Wavefront OBJ file of the C-alpha trace (Angstrom):
o trace
v -11.136 -26.678 -8.398
v -11.374 -22.197 -8.676
v -11.295 -21.674 -12.651
v -12.343 -18.484 -11.960
v -9.101 -15.799 -12.637
v -10.913 -12.714 -10.488
v -10.895 -15.030 -7.282
v -7.916 -16.306 -8.365
v -6.511 -11.782 -8.390
v -8.003 -11.412 -5.089
v -6.440 -13.856 -3.142
v -3.451 -13.150 -4.031
v -4.559 -9.447 -3.477
v -5.523 -10.426 0.211
v -2.114 -11.883 1.348
v -0.076 -8.874 0.216
v -0.167 -7.208 3.638
v -1.726 -8.422 6.812
v -1.689 -5.962 9.827
v -2.538 -5.637 13.359
v -4.933 -2.645 14.594
v -6.955 -2.358 17.725
v -10.306 -3.017 18.064
v -11.505 0.878 18.259
v -8.416 1.836 15.672
v -10.096 -0.706 13.678
v -14.572 -0.039 14.376
v -12.975 4.222 13.573
v -11.732 3.434 10.333
v -14.638 0.467 9.375
v -17.052 4.040 10.270
v -15.163 6.406 8.051
v -14.707 4.092 5.100
v -18.651 3.417 5.251
v -18.777 7.201 5.836
v -17.123 7.768 2.330
v -18.337 4.740 0.650
v -15.344 3.267 -0.181
v -12.836 0.471 1.172
v -10.164 -0.203 3.943
v -7.931 -1.391 0.940
v -9.002 2.374 -0.420
v -8.035 4.626 1.945
v -4.894 3.249 3.445
v -3.950 3.461 -0.265
v -4.556 7.027 -0.703
v -2.853 7.825 3.505
v -0.376 6.023 2.470
v 0.676 7.715 -1.078
v 0.058 11.232 1.300
v 2.444 9.896 3.252
v 5.473 8.649 1.184
v 4.459 11.695 -0.823
v 4.785 14.248 3.072
v 2.400 15.567 1.967
v -0.024 13.870 5.507
v -1.506 15.895 8.547
l 1 2 3 4 5 6 7 8 9 10 11 12 13 14 15 16 17 18 19 20 21 22 23 24 25 26 27 28 29 30 31 32 33 34 35 36 37 38 39 40 41 42 43 44 45 46 47 48 49 50 51 52 53 54 55 56 57
């Protein structure tokens, strides 16, 4: 039984959005994330926010 609320929170957040990316795109994203010392979630969230605001390049 999972009694740690943080574990169940991680699981539910992980199910919110799933995107299939081509292998090359995923590899490039992983490299970018490593270079910026961040997470895929943070990079994708940042890009989405920029796009919604109309600030995307």
